[in-house]
GUTI-465757 format. One line per 4 residues: number of its first residue (from 1); their letters; for each residue x, y, z of N, C-alpha, C, O. Coordinates in pm, whole numbers. Example, Ala and Ser with C-alpha at 12.3 -4.5 7.8 and 13.67 -1.06 7.14 Angstrom:
BEGIN
1> as> 1319,-569,780,1230,-450,780,1320,-330,780,1424,-332,846  1285,-225,708,1367,-106,714,1290,3,787,1341,114,804
% end
This chain:
BEGIN
1> xxxx> 81,-123,0,0,0,0,84,127,0,37,230,49  206,124,-53,286,246,-60,373,263,61,429,166,113  385,385,107,466,413,225,386,504,317,295,574,273  420,502,447,345,581,545,203,528,562,167,426,503
5> xxxx> 125,597,641,-17,569,665,-46,419,677,-8,359,777  -111,358,578,-152,218,590,-36,120,582,-43,12,639  71,157,513,184,65,502,254,43,635,326,-55,651  233,134,730,296,122,862,194,90,971,223,104,1090
9> xxxx> 75,47,931,-34,23,1024,-45,-126,1055,-87,-205,971  -6,-162,1177,-6,-302,1219,-145,-365,1208,-158,-478,1160  -248,-294,1250,-385,-348,1246,-430,-372,1102,-497,-472,1074  -395,-282,1011,-430,-298,871,-363,-422,813,-427,-502,745
13> xxxx> -234,-436,839,-160,-551,790,-220,-681,844,-238,-777,769  -252,-683,972,-311,-803,1034,-447,-835,973,-478,-952,949  -528,-732,947,-660,-753,886,-646,-812,746,-722,-903,710  -552,-763,669,-529,-819,535,-489,-966,545,-539,-1050,470
17> xxxx> -398,-996,635,-351,-1133,653,-466,-1226,691,-477,-1337,639  -552,-1179,783,-668,-1260,825,-764,-1284,709,-829,-1388,702  -772,-1186,618,-863,-1197,503,-800,-1276,388,-864,-1295,284  -676,-1320,407,-609,-1397,303,-552,-1311,191,-521,-1362,83
21> xxxx> -537,-1182,216,-481,-1090,117,-333,-1073,146,-294,-1047,260  -251,-1089,43,-107,-1077,59,-69,-931,80,-99,-845,-3  -3,-904,191,46,-769,224,190,-760,175,276,-834,223  217,-671,83,352,-651,32,418,-545,119,393,-425,103
25> xxxx> 501,-589,209,566,-496,302,612,-571,425,624,-693,423  637,-497,533,682,-560,657,577,-656,713,458,-640,687  622,-754,789,528,-845,854,459,-774,971,503,-667,1015  353,-834,1020,284,-780,1138,383,-769,1254,384,-669,1326
29> xxxx> 465,-872,1271,564,-871,1379,665,-758,1361,701,-692,1458  711,-736,1237,803,-624,1211,739,-491,1248,801,-407,1313  615,-473,1208,545,-347,1238,529,-329,1388,542,-218,1440  501,-439,1458,487,-433,1604,621,-394,1668,626,-309,1757
33> xxxx> 728,-457,1623,860,-431,1681,907,-289,1655,962,-224,1744  886,-240,1535,940,-109,1499,843,5,1523,881,121,1510  719,-27,1559,623,77,1595,649,133,1734,607,244,1766  719,58,1815,755,99,1952,905,127,1951,986,35,1935
37> xxxx> 943,252,1969,1084,290,1958,1172,221,2062,1288,190,2034  1119,195,2181,1197,127,2284,1227,-16,2241,1341,-62,2252  1127,-87,2192,1146,-224,2143,1239,-225,2023,1324,-313,2011  1222,-129,1933,1307,-122,1814,1453,-100,1853,1543,-162,1796
41> xxxx> 1477,-13,1951,1615,12,1995,1673,-114,2058,1788,-149,2032  1595,-183,2142,1643,-307,2204,1676,-412,2098,1776,-483,2110  1593,-421,1995,1617,-516,1887,1745,-478,1812,1827,-565,1782  1763,-351,1782,1883,-305,1713,2008,-339,1794,2106,-389,1740
45> xxxx> 2004,-311,1923,2118,-341,2011,2147,-491,2012,2263,-532,2007  2042,-573,2018,2062,-718,2020,2123,-770,1890,2186,-876,1889  2106,-694,1780,2161,-732,1651,2295,-664,1624,2349,-670,1514  2349,-597,1729,2479,-529,1720,2477,-409,1624,2580,-374,1566
49> xxxx> 2360,-347,1608,2349,-225,1527,2383,-106,1617,2328,-95,1727  2472,-18,1573,2505,99,1656,2382,189,1675,2307,213,1580  2361,235,1795,2250,327,1824,2304,450,1896,2412,447,1953  2228,558,1891,2272,679,1959,2260,661,2110,2181,580,2158
53> xxxx> 2338,738,2183,2334,731,2330,2197,775,2380,2131,859,2319  2157,718,2491,2030,755,2551,1993,660,2661,2073,574,2700  1874,675,2712,1828,587,2819,1808,447,2764,1784,429,2645  1817,349,2850,1797,210,2809,1651,171,2807,1613,74,2741
57> xxxx> 1567,245,2879,1425,211,2888,1341,337,2876,1390,449,2892  1213,316,2848,1119,428,2843,1091,476,2986,1103,399,3081  1056,601,2999,1023,658,3130,872,661,3149,799,696,3056  825,625,3267,681,625,3291,621,766,3303,500,783,3291
61> xxxx> 705,865,3328,652,1002,3343,755,1104,3295,875,1075,3289  707,1222,3263,795,1331,3223,890,1368,3337,1007,1399,3312  841,1363,3460,924,1399,3575,1046,1306,3584,1158,1353,3607  1026,1176,3567,1137,1082,3571,1233,1103,3454,1354,1092,3470
65> xxxx> 1179,1133,3338,1264,1161,3222,1348,1285,3247,1468,1285,3218  1288,1389,3301,1359,1514,3328,1473,1491,3428,1583,1542,3410  1446,1414,3532,1548,1383,3632,1664,1308,3568,1780,1341,3592  1633,1207,3486,1738,1130,3419,1822,1220,3329,1944,1211,3328
69> xxxx> 1756,1307,3254,1826,1399,3165,1922,1487,3244,2037,1504,3206  1874,1543,3354,1957,1632,3435,2077,1561,3495,2184,1620,3509  2061,1435,3529,2168,1360,3596,2264,1288,3499,2374,1252,3538  2222,1268,3374,2300,1182,3285,2344,1244,3153,2417,1180,3077
73> xxxx> 2302,1363,3124,2333,1419,2992,2376,1564,3002,2369,1627,3108  2419,1613,2890,2444,1756,2873,2346,1805,2767,2310,1730,2676  2306,1927,2778,2212,1982,2680,2286,2020,2554,2405,2050,2563  2225,2021,2438,2084,1994,2412,2054,1844,2406,2143,1762,2385
77> xxxx> 1928,1809,2424,1883,1670,2415,1759,1665,2327,1694,1767,2300  1727,1546,2282,1603,1523,2208,1519,1427,2291,1568,1322,2332  1395,1462,2316,1301,1375,2387,1197,1331,2285,1138,1414,2216  1176,1200,2275,1088,1147,2173,991,1049,2237,1031,970,2323
81> xxxx> 866,1054,2197,767,958,2246,803,819,2195,852,804,2083  781,718,2277,813,581,2237,717,529,2132,755,448,2048  592,574,2135,489,528,2040,394,644,2014,393,745,2085  313,625,1910,200,715,1890,217,820,1783,122,894,1756
85> xxxx> 333,831,1722,351,936,1621,290,904,1487,257,994,1411  275,776,1456,216,738,1329,302,774,1209,252,785,1097  432,793,1231,520,823,1121,523,969,1081,579,1004,977  462,1054,1160,456,1197,1126,553,1273,1215,520,1309,1328
89> x> 670,1298,1166,762,1383,1239,868,1314,1317,950,1379,1382
% end
């Protein structure tokens, strides 16, 4: 289905598979793994792919993220949501 939008939609891919329609693109499992940045980073590390420095896990709150940033980094930093962007930005 092209790129972006439906091509990166795990539910869409799964629905096509259930309907017996061949999805040309990543597998449902690939979409699940790479849709969550924390899981994707862990997978990359396990495959010996170099990744940028950062926290090893997602933070449950902004307050905890801010504390970690203050104690472990120098500014500037980039803070990114682990999920939910839908490929926009």
